[in-house]
N, C-alpha and C positions, 0 to 999 in steps of 0.2 A: 477439526473445524479452525478457522483463521482467527485469529485474538487479536484484541483491539492493540493497538502500537502502547508501549508502554508509556508512561507520562516522562518517564527517565531517559526517552530515549528518541524525543520530539528534536525534531529539527531546528534549533533555534534561531536563526535566518529566517526560515519560512513563517513562524511563527511572527519574527519582529515585522516582515514584508504585509503579514495579516492585519499587525495591530495598527501599521502605519496607514495600511489602504484602510481598513473601518474605520479609523479616526477620520481621514481624508474627507472621504466619501459622504461625511454630514455637511462638510460644506457647500455641495452642491443641491441635495437632499433636502438640505431647510430650509430652500427656495422654494420646491416643490408643495413643502408642507405650509409655509406661511402665505402665498403670492398665487395667485390664479397659474396655471399650466403655462399659456403661453409667455409669462415672466421668464420661464428658465429657458426660452428658447430665443425670446425678443427682449430682452432688457429695459428695451423704453417702451414697453407693449401696458408698465404699470408704476404708477409713482414717480419719483423724478430720476434721474440718474445721475446727480451735479455731487459734486465736493467729494466727501467721503465715500458717500453712496459709489460713486464713479469708481475708486479707486478699488474696493470692498468687491464688488463685481468684476474688473479687470484683472486681479490678483487670482480671484477664484475659478474665474474661466478659463486660465493663462495656465493656471499651474495644478490645478484641481479636476477642471470639465472633463469628465471621461479617463483619466487618467489613473484614476484608483480604482474605477469600476475595473480596468484593464488588469490592472495586477491582481485585483481577486480573482477575475476570469482565468488570467494564466497561472494563478496561483488553486485555481479548480483543478487545472489539467493535471497541474503538478503533482495533489494529493491521488488523482487516480493511476497515476505510474507509481507514484510512492505504495499505496497499497497492492497493487498487482507486485510489484517487486519483492515485495515483504512477502507477498504470496509464494512466489517460484523459488525461493529464497529457502521456504518449510516445505517447497512439493507439494502446492495445495492449489486450488483456484479460487480468483477472487471474485470472477463474474455475477453469480448469485447475491453474494453481499453487497458489490456497488449498484448492480440494478436496484437491490431493495435502500439503499444508503439514497439514491438521485429519485426513488418513488416517495418516501418518507419526507425526503427535503421538498420535492411538489407539492404534498400534502402542505405541509408548512407553509411553504409560499403564497399556495392559495387562500390559504385562510389567513395568511397577514395582507394581500394584496386587498382581496376585499374586507377583510375587517378592519382595517388601519389604512393602509395607505396604496395607490393606488400603482405607484411608482417599482413594487417589489422589484427585485432582479432574481429571487430565488429560484419563482417560474421556470426564468428561462435559463440558468444554470443548470437547473435538474433535467431537462427537454434536452439542449445542447449536450451536457455529458451524456446523455443517453445514447445519441446520435454518436460521438465522439469518440466516445466509449472503445468503439470498432478498430480503431487507430490507434492504440496503447502498443502495439506489438513492434511498431513500424519503425522506421530508422530516423533517428536524428535527422538526417538532410529531407527525409522525404515529410516528416512532421513539418518542419519548416517551408516546405514550396505548398504543401495542402493550406497549413496556414494563412499563408500569402493570398493561396487564390480562393480561398472562402472571404478572404476581405475585400478583396479586387471584386469580388462579387456583391457586394453590399456594397462599394463607394459605384459598382457601374450601373445596379439598380435606381440609384438615385439617381443619378444622371441621367436615365434612358428615362425614367419620370420627368425631368423638367424638359426631354428633348421630344417628349409626347406632349407636354401642354397645349401647342397648336390645334390639336385633335381631339382636344376635349369639350366635352357639349356646353353648350353658352349657361354662363353662369358657375360652371363646378369650380374654376381658379379662386373667383372671389368668396366663394363658399368657404372651401377650403382657405383662404387667408386668414377668412375671420375666425373659423375652428380652432387656427396653430398658432396665429402669427399676432392677429390686429383684431383681438376679441372686441364688438362694439359695449359700450356703458350697459345696456340693459346685460348682457350676458356676465360681465362681473358681477354685476350684483346679484344676480342669479348664484353665481359660484359661492359668491364670501355668504348672502345668506344662510343658504346649505349648509355651508362646510362650518358658519355659525351656531348652529342650530341643534338640536338632539342628536344623537347616534345612528336612531333607525330613518332621521330625515336626511342625513349627508348617505348613507346609504345610494338613496335616487339619485346620486349624480356620481358617487365612487365607483362603486358598482360600471356602468356603463365606459366611464375611464378605466379600469381596471382592464375590461374585457377588449377596450378597444385595444391597448398596451399589449395583451397573450394575444393577439389573431395582426389583425393587420397589421398594426407596427412592429410585434414580432416578425411576421413574415416576409415581410419588406425590408424590415433594415435591423431587429436585433439578432433574431436569429445567425446572419453569417459574420456581426462583428464577432460576438462573444463566442462561437464557434471556431473563427478562427483565432481567437485570443486560446481559446484552451488548447490548441493545435500548438501556438507556440510557445508556453506553457510547460507542454509535455518536453516539447524539443529543448528546451532551457535547461530543463530540468535533470534530461538525461547528460545533457554538456555539461552539468554540473555548475552553472550558472547562478542557480537561486539560491546554491547553499555556498559553501567554503572550499569545496573541490576544485573550482577553477583557479586558474594562476590567476595572481595583479592586474597583466597586462590584459588578457583578456576583457576582465570586468571594467578595466579603464577607460578600453575601449567600449564596451556597452556603454558607458557613464557619457564619455566624451562625445559621440558620435550621436548616439539618444536625443541628450541634450542638445547636443550642439546641432545639429539639422530640423529636431521636431520645435524648440521653440521659438525658434523664428519663422517656421510657418506657420505656428497656431498667431504667432502677433501678426505674420503679415494676412492672417484673415481676421483679425481685428482690425486692423488699418482697413481694407477694402470695405469691414461692414459699416464703419462710422463714413468711412470717404461714400459711398450711396447711400447713408441715410436707412440703414435696416431695410433695402429695397426687398420685398417678400422672395420673390423670382431667385434674384442673383444669393442674396443672402441664405436662404433654406435649402435653393437646392446646389447653387456653386459653392459659395465661400465657407458652407457648412465642411467642404472636404480637407479644408487643411486643418480644422483640429481632429477631425477623423482620422486621418492619417500623422499629426502631429502627436495626438493623444496615444497611440501606439508606441511611436519613437520615445517619448516623454517617460512614458512605464518602463520602457526597456532602459532608459536610463536612469531612472530612480532603482528597479532592482539593482544593476550593477554597481549604481553607489551603496547601497546597502550592503549587497554583498561584501563589499569591501570592505567596508567597515566593520564589518564579521569577522572577514577574515581576519584583521587586526586585533579587534577584541570585541567581547559581548558583556564585557563586566560593568558597564559604565550605566545609571540608574534611570535613564533613557533608556536604553537597550531592552533593559529590564523591562521598564513600565510598560512600552511597546510589547513586549513576548505576551504579556501578561493579557492584555486588551487583545492580542494574535491568540493568544490561546483559548479565549472566550469570544472569537468572533461572530459568529454565529447567534449568541445571548446579545453582547455589542450592540449587534447590527438592528435586530431585533428591538432592543430598548429603546433605541435612538427613535424609533419610531412613537413606541410608547410615550416616552418622555416629549416628544414632540409634537403629536395628535392631542395631547394632554392640552400643551402649552397654546394651539393655535386653532382646535377646532372646539363646537360649541357643548361637546360634554366636560370640558375641560376652563383654561381661562379665556375660549373666544377671543385670541389675539389672530385670527386670520386676516389680512390685508392692512392689519395696523402697525407692523413692525418693519422700519424698512431695512435697508440691507447692511447699516452697520449694526444697527440693534439685534439683528442678526447674528453677525458675526459674536457678538458678546455671547448672545446665546450659544454658539458652538462651544467656545471656550469654556464657558460655565459647565456643560455636556462633557466636553475632555476632561475636566480636571473631576468632577464624579466618576468617568468612568474607569479611567487608571485609579483613582482611589478602590471603587467598588471591584475591579478584578484583581487590583494587590489582595485585599483584603478577604475576597470569597477563595480564591486560591491557596492561602495560607489553610484554608480548611478541609477546601471539597478538589479534586480532580480533575471536574470537568466543568464549564457552566453550567446554568440550569438547562437550558436550550439543548448545549450539546447531550448532556447528558437523555435527554428525551429520545432526540436523535440518534444518539448508538444506541440506545435501549431497543428502539423500534428495529433498526437495523440488524442487530444481532438477535433480534426475535427474544433476549430476556433482559431483567434488569440490571443493570451494570453495577460494580459499586461505584461510590461515589463519594463515599469519605476520604479523605488523605490519611493514609498508614505511616506511620511514623517509623 
């Protein structure tokens, strides 16, 4: 029976990357908690985008939007390879364990999506991981090529949908624009009213949104990108580029090329968005491609920087703090939803639609401080985070020892 990886043998660079990613993803997810869904895609659709609010949005979009999601997806692919390699060394098979891990992550994700937040990532990661698991034994070059193909397919589907617009039924384009890009005042009022009501009433709007994310949006967009990133993560892990095994020269190239190409690409997309005044057809279908590909490159660049720093030293207080958050990445991800739903939804403080982006940035900073402190304190007494312990116990079919052994 394959045993869990000992906490003393964890790969610290992976934990640091997870910690960075799970904290960074809050910069964008808080917008989905705090404002109507359209504000995430089109920042001009709700409230003002002037002064400090503009700069908060700009920094979060350029440096965070889809970048930290991409890192998490790549690390998810790396974890599949990590477990497979451990099993191979011990002359065991990991298939049954990995499928159980994916199944229980799916269940956790479903509860998360429908009870707390429609923007859940766990369902997508588990389903994509289930299919991508078949690629685990492929070569690094094969995984790179397959990952790029999946990413290209995701990009191509969006462009094909744009090319098909002239053939849509009358009124279908305007209906989509109102749904996802520029909702009416009545629609926004309806969303605010429901999310600031009781938890039961929130379900009337959360369930359809979660279902839409896990069906229509998943099949047309999320599956292809997340799957491609999982495969790239597998390839980079086998290459040693997510750990300290790869050379400084290689990691430096990852950082330089990833950020050097990805950052101008994302900024170029932003310039076009504002130049054409966030036109729905241009921004949603075409200019979004800049961030689609730029986020992948920036994520690779971020991984290169972190791996390079870890190669030099992992003893700094920042590195240790991020590693603690990363060891509890599932718990911290779910805690973010619990905290944000309390701040913004009706069963808590009912601040949905009230906090502008500058106030949201302050909330993010406070949550970061809390999560770093909580993770540090928790792991001084326990081996795993609370939700990691639940996930491990379900995956292995027996309760895992959680208390830290001196």
